[in-house]
N, C-alpha and C positions, 0 to 999 in steps of 0.2 A: 140299513143292514147291520148285522153284527156277525162277524166270523172270526174265530180264533183257532181254526183247525190246523194251521201250519206253523212251523217254527218262526217264520219271519213276520208273523202278525204284528200290526202296527203297535209300537211302544211296548211290545211284549204283553199286551192286554187284549187287543181285538181290533179288527178293521171295522170302521163305522161309516166311512164316506166312500171309499173305494178300496178294493183289496190290494195289498202289496203285490200280490200275484198278478194284478192287472184286471181282475174281474170287476165289472160295474155293479152298482147297488142293485139294479134290476136283476142281474144275473144271480147274485147272491140270494136275493129274495126268492127267485124261482127255484133255486136249488133247495132252499128251506121248504118250499111248498111241495116239491117233489118228494122229499124225505117224509114230510107229513103224510102224503098219500101212500108212500111205501109202508109206513107204520100201520096205516089202515089195512093194507093188504096183509101185513103180518098178523094183525089182530084177527082178521077173518080166517086166515089159513090155520092159525093156531087153534082157534075155537072150532073150526071145522074138523080138524084132526081129532080133537077131544070128543067130538060128537060122532065120529066114525066116517066123516067125509074127508078122504085123504087127497089134498091138493098141494102137498108139500113140495114135490119136485118142480112142478110148473111154476108155483108161486116163488119158490126159493131162487130159481134161476132168474126170473124176472126181477125180483128184488135185488139180487146180487148185481145184475147189470145196471139197475137204476142207481144203486149206491155208488157203483164204480164211476158213473158219469159225474158224480158230485165231488170226486177227489180233486185236490188241488192240481191245476194245470192239465185238466182233461177237457172241460167243456166251457167255452166262453160264449156260446151261441144261444141267445135268448129264444130265438125261433125254434131251435132244436129242443130246448128245455120245455117249451110250451107243448111241443109234440109229445115229449116224455110224460108230462103231466096228464095230457089227454089219454095217452095209452094206459097210464096207471089207473085213471078213473074208469076206463072201460074194463080193465082187468078186474078192478075192485067190484064193479057192477056184476060181472060174471060170477065172481066168488059169492057175492051176497045172494044171488039167485040160487046158487047151488046149496047154500047152507041154511037159507031162510026157513024158519020153522023147525030146524033141527038142533039149534043151539039155545042154551039158556043164559040169562044174564044180559045186562045192558052192554051195548057196544060203544066204544070210544068214538069221539067226534071225528077223528081221522078216518074211521071206517065208514062213517055215514055222510061225510061231506062230499057233495058232487056239484059241479058247476060247468056249464058249457060256455060261460061268459068269460072270455079271456081278459076283459077289462077288470074283472073282479079278482084276478089272480094276485096282483100286487098288493091289494088291500088285505086279502086273506093271508098272504105270506107274512105280512107285518105282525100278525097275531100268533103265528105258530113257530117262529124262529127260536133260536137258542135262549133268548132272554124271556121267553114265555114261562120258563121255570124260574120262579123267584128265589127260592132257597139256593144259596151259593153251592153248598156241598152236594145237594141233590142234583143240581144242574151239572156240576163237575162230574159226578159219577155217571149220570146219563150220557153226557157228551163223550166221556172217556170210552164208554161202551160203544156208542154209535160210531165214533171215529175209528176205534179198533175194528168194528164190523165192516167199515169201508175197506180197510186193508184186507180183511179176510175175504170180502166179496170180490175184490180184484183178483186175488189168487185163485178163488173158486172159478171165476170166469175164465182165467187162463187155462186151468185144468180142464174145464168143460169143453172148451174149444178143441182140445186134443182128445176128447172122448172119455175123460175120467170125471165122473160125478159121484158124489156120496150123499145119500139122503140125510145122513146125520149132520152133515155140514149145513145143508139147506134148512133143516129143522131147527138147528141152533140159531142160525141167522134170523129166522122168523120168530122163534119164541123169545129170543133175547131182545130183538127190536120191539116186539109187542110189550115186553116188560117195561120199556121206557115210558109207556102210557099209563102205568099203574102206580099207585101210592105204596111203595115198598119201603121197608126199613133200610137203614144204612148198611147193615150187615147183609141183607138180601141183595142190595145193589152191588156191594163189594164182591159178593159171591158170583154174580153174573159177569162182572169184569174179569175175575180170575178164570171162570169157565171159558171166557172168550180167548184167553191165552191157550187153554187146552185145545180149543177148536182151531186156533191159528196153527198150532203144531200139526194137527190132523190135516189141515188144508194145505200147508206147505209140503207135507209128506205126499199128499195126493198130487200136487203139482210136480214134485220131484219125480214121482212115478210116471206121470204123464210125459214129462220132458225126456227122461232117460229111456222110456219104452219106445218113444217115437224116434229119438235121434241118437241114442247110445249114451254111455257115460262120458262126461267131459274128460278130456285128456290134457296133460301138460302140453301147452302150445305157445309158440312164439308168434305174436301177432304183429304184422307190419303196420306201422303208423305213417308211412309215406304214401305216395300216390303213384298211379300209373298214367298212361298217355291217352286212355280212352275216356269218353264221357261216362259219368257215373250216376248211380242212385244211392242216396244216403238213407239208410233205414234206422229209425230210432224208436224207442219204446221198449216193450218187453215181449211182444207176441211172436213166438218162434214159428207158429203155423204160417203167419204172414211171411216170415223170413223164408221158409221152405218154398212157398208158392211163388214168391218173387224170384228166388234163385232159379227155379225151374223155368219160369217164363222169360227170364233174361238170358238164358243159356243160348249161345250162338248168335246173339243180337249185336255184339260189339259194345255192349254196355256193361261196365263193371259195377259191382255192388260193394258198398262200404258200410260198416256198422258205426253207430254213434251212441254215446251215452250208455244206457243200460243194455243195449243190444250187443255191446262188445263181447260178452260171454258166448254168443252164438258161434264165435270162431273156435270155441273149445270142443264143440260137439262133432263126433266122427261123421255124422250124416252130411254135414255142411262142408267138410273138408274136400270132398270130391269135386266141388265146383271151383274150377281154376279162376273164374271171374269174381270170386269173393276175395277182394284184394286186401282186406284188413280193416282197421278202425281209423276213423277220421275224427279228430277233435277230442273233446273232453266231456265234462258233465253238462247236464241240461241247461244250466243258466248262461252258458256261453254261446248258445245257439244263434243269437242274432248276428254275431260276428262270423261264426263258423259256417252257418248255412249260407251266408253271403259269399264267403270265399270258396265254398265247395263248388259253386257254379252250376251243379247239376240238379236233378230232381230229388225231392226229399219226401219220404213217406213216414208219417207219424202213426204208429200202430196203437199206442196207449199213451198214458202220461209219459213225458212231460212236455207238452207244447207250451210256449209262452207267447205273449202278445208280440206281434210283428211291428217293429218300429217303422215310422213313415219313411225314414231314409233308406230302408232296405228294399231290395228289388226282387227278393225271392218269393213274394206272395203268389206269383203266377206259376211257380214251379214246385210248390209244396202241396202235399195231399194229406188228407186225414182218412182214417178208416176205423172200424170198430166203434167204441163209445166216444172217440175223440171228435170234437166239433169246434170249428172256429169260423166266425162270420167271413164270408167271401172266399173261403178256401174250398177247393174242390174235394168232394168226399167219395171214396171208393166204397161201393155198396157191399153189404155182407154177402158171404157166399150162400148160394142156394144149396139145398140138401144134395149131397153127393157130388157137388161141383166145387171148383176152386174160385177164389176171388179173381176178378178180371183187372189186372194191373197194366193193361195195354196203354191207358192214358199216361201213366207214370213213365212207362218205357219210351213211348213216342216223344214225350216232353224231354226226357234225358238225351235222346238221340240228337236233339237240336241244340244241345248245350255244349259249352267248352269243357274240357277236362278240369278236374279239381285243381285249385291252387294249392301247392304244397305249403303246409304250415309247420310241419315238423318231420323228422326222419328217425329211423331206428326201429326197434322192436320192443314190445312188452310181453311179459310171460304171465300166463294164467292157466286155468283149468284144474285148480286144486279143490275140486268138490270131494265129497266124502269117499267115493269109490277110489279115486286116484290117491288121496292121502293115505287111505287105509292100505293101499298096495305098497306104500312106503313106510308102513307102521313100524317095522323092525328097525329101520334106519332112524326114524324119529325117536323111538323109545330108547335106543342106544345112545343117541345124542343127548337126551335128557339125563339118562343114568350116568353118563360120563361127565356131565356138567357143561358140555358144549352148548346146550340150550338151557338157559336158566329160567326163561319165562315166555309164555305165549300171551300176546296182547290182542284181544279182539277189537279191531277198529273198523267195524262194519257200519252200514246204514246209508245215510243220504249226504250229498253235498248241497251247498247253497251259496248265496251271494255274499253273505255277511263276512266282513274282514276278520271277525273273531274266529272264523273257521281255519284261519292260518294256524291256529293252535294245533290242529291235527297233523299238519305238515311238520310243524316244529317238534311235536312229540316223536313222529317217525324218524326225523333226523337225529334227535338227541337220545333216543332209546339206546341202551347198551348194545354192543355188537353181538351179544349172546342171547338176544331176544328174537322171537319170530312174531310177525304181525299176521293175524288171520283176518281176512277182509271179504266182504261181499257188498253189492250195491254200489251206487255211484260215489260213495264216500272215498273209494279207492283212488279217485282221480287226484286227491290231495297229495298222494305219495307214490302211486304205482309207476311213475316215470323217474323216480329218484334212483340213484345208483347206491343201493343199500347193501349190496353184496349178498353173500350166502354163508351158510354154516355147514361145512362138509358136503357141499353140493346141494343143500336144501336152501332155496331162495328165502330171503328174510321177509318177503311179502308173498303170502300164499293167498291168491284170489280164487275164491270158491265160485263166484259168478254174480248173478243178479241178486237183488235184495231178498227175494224169496229163498235164495240159497244160503241164507243165514241158517236154514234148516240143516244144511250140510255141516256148518260149523258146530251146531249142537250135536249132530251125530258123531263128528270127530271127537268132540269133548267127551261124550259118553263112552266111546270106544277106548279112549285113552284112560279114562277113569277105571274101566274094567281091566285094562292091560296092567295098570299099576296096583290093582287090588284095592282101590279107594272106595269109600262109602258114598261120595257125592262129588259132582264136578267142581263144587266149591273147594274141594281139597286138592285140586290140581294146581300147578304153578300157572294159573290162568287169571287174567284180569280183563274187564270189559270197559272200554273207553269208546262210547258210541256217539256218533253224530246222527241227528234226526232232522227231518224236514216235513214229511207228509204222512199220510195216514197208513200206508203200508208199514212204515217204520214203527208206528204205534202198535200194530198187530204183532210185529216181531218183538217189541218190548214186552207185550203181554205174554207172548210165548215164553220168553226168558223168565218172567215172573212165575208162570205156571211150572217151569222146570226148577223153581226155587233157587235161581241164581241170585246171589246177593253181592252187594258192593258195586253195582253198575254205576259208572260215571256217564252222565248224559249231558250233551251240549249241542250247540254253544249256549243255549238257554234251556231252562226247564219249560215244559208245556204250559201255555197260558190257561188251558182248560182244566188244569189240575189246581183246585183251590187249596189254600193253606191247610184246611182240615183234612182233605184227601191226601195231600203231600205228607202230612204227619203220619198217616196210616202207612203210606209207602215207605217212608224212612224207617219207621219202627219195625216193620215186617221184613223189608228187603234191603235196607241200608242204601237206597238210591241217593245219589248225590250229584250236584252239578260239577262240571269240569272246573278246574281252578288254574293256578299257575303251572306252567309246563314242568319246570324242574321239580316242584313239590309233588305234582301228580305222578311223575315218573318214579320219584323216590318212594312214594307210598305204594305204587303198584308193584315195584320190585320187592317191596317188603310184604306183599300180600295183603295190603290194606286198601 
């Protein structure tokens, strides 16, 4: 195996024996083979569209879900990945038959490879992985694009589940994925990467539309982090449709619902506030789940990433469930909803009823709900605070959390920032500082949580509105700095979105991506002034000086 798609990859270069995330070599290889087949679908769909056979929507959605299942901490199940590969080959055969005789030019091997022999999968996988591209810079640009596409695909899937789909997103996913099979110039490959940033903005806007149309605009909300006396279900991941259906099905059952990890922002949506049995948030970021799922005592539902391997000492394997693209060996899976129907969470509910109430691990409340609509409602107050000097600078500290001790940097930055600064956040990075007592500025909390990682789109909207309000030419002219933590592929999509918006001077940590070669990094530094995080005091001083 060779995998370097996440921030914690071994030695900062790549996992070669077993993933730091916990995935086995066989799992990593099957994911490589699935992506190889998805590239084949992309090639056929793109050529078909050019020849007048439009299969973009059906192909785009399939490829998006396939890419999503290869994101870090989504699928650890070899049997499930083999089924995905089989489905991809069947899908590919159907496309081939539709466009056969209508397209010109040779097809890539990924489009033509078919096998019903599962025993051959591992051998084939070893020839099509990341290292199959020998040139380091070409490999880097291809993988930067593929990894960014995984994030875009995840957001596109979330939006599609709520009924918002855009052919332009699917077409870009397919065309850009197909481009990774071609011999392109460096400039052409860089062009595709930057276009991925544009598509990431479009996709996050579509998801924002999907979420707010279905559940209203997030509102300033105090979220309880203590526990009640009833048995509970802990819902983690990002899928708000699953959240809605679970809340409806648990109403009146005597079972409470708690959010976890990236599902915390569900508490900010008006549509969910009417459910009295939505008790609040339990726990912290994804990487603490082995301890927190154990102490929760009740049923657990993983709707998307980020599930992690269950340690042998833990007892919650019999009360955890997966759904959607998530799959883990030995864990019960809730089937996808049938057209016009809801998912059936009765197994989860019945399991919860037999469990003890959650063990309390903390008490108090945390405040969130500062997505673009809510912040813009406070725009006059924010603008006046900036003009008066009460707010000197905004620091965007969004993105992902992770296990590495070096991530204590972000907590320390939050603690040591001057009291006249505001932290804008989204994603699970917030768990490094959202429970600190950092106070407020004239009633404006010093940590403004916009929501899930896709709500980095909200932060971009806020920045652009402030730019316009102050009559500035670019968001780079605002008193605004970016100090971003990253872990997985959605964060890469967000980073590419910021580059598309021409944001410069981004600090990225705790390490720079292993998949960015020295040559590609040179391009990013020269064009966007991307830099690694450094010493806390020095970084704070530089950010306050606008550097």
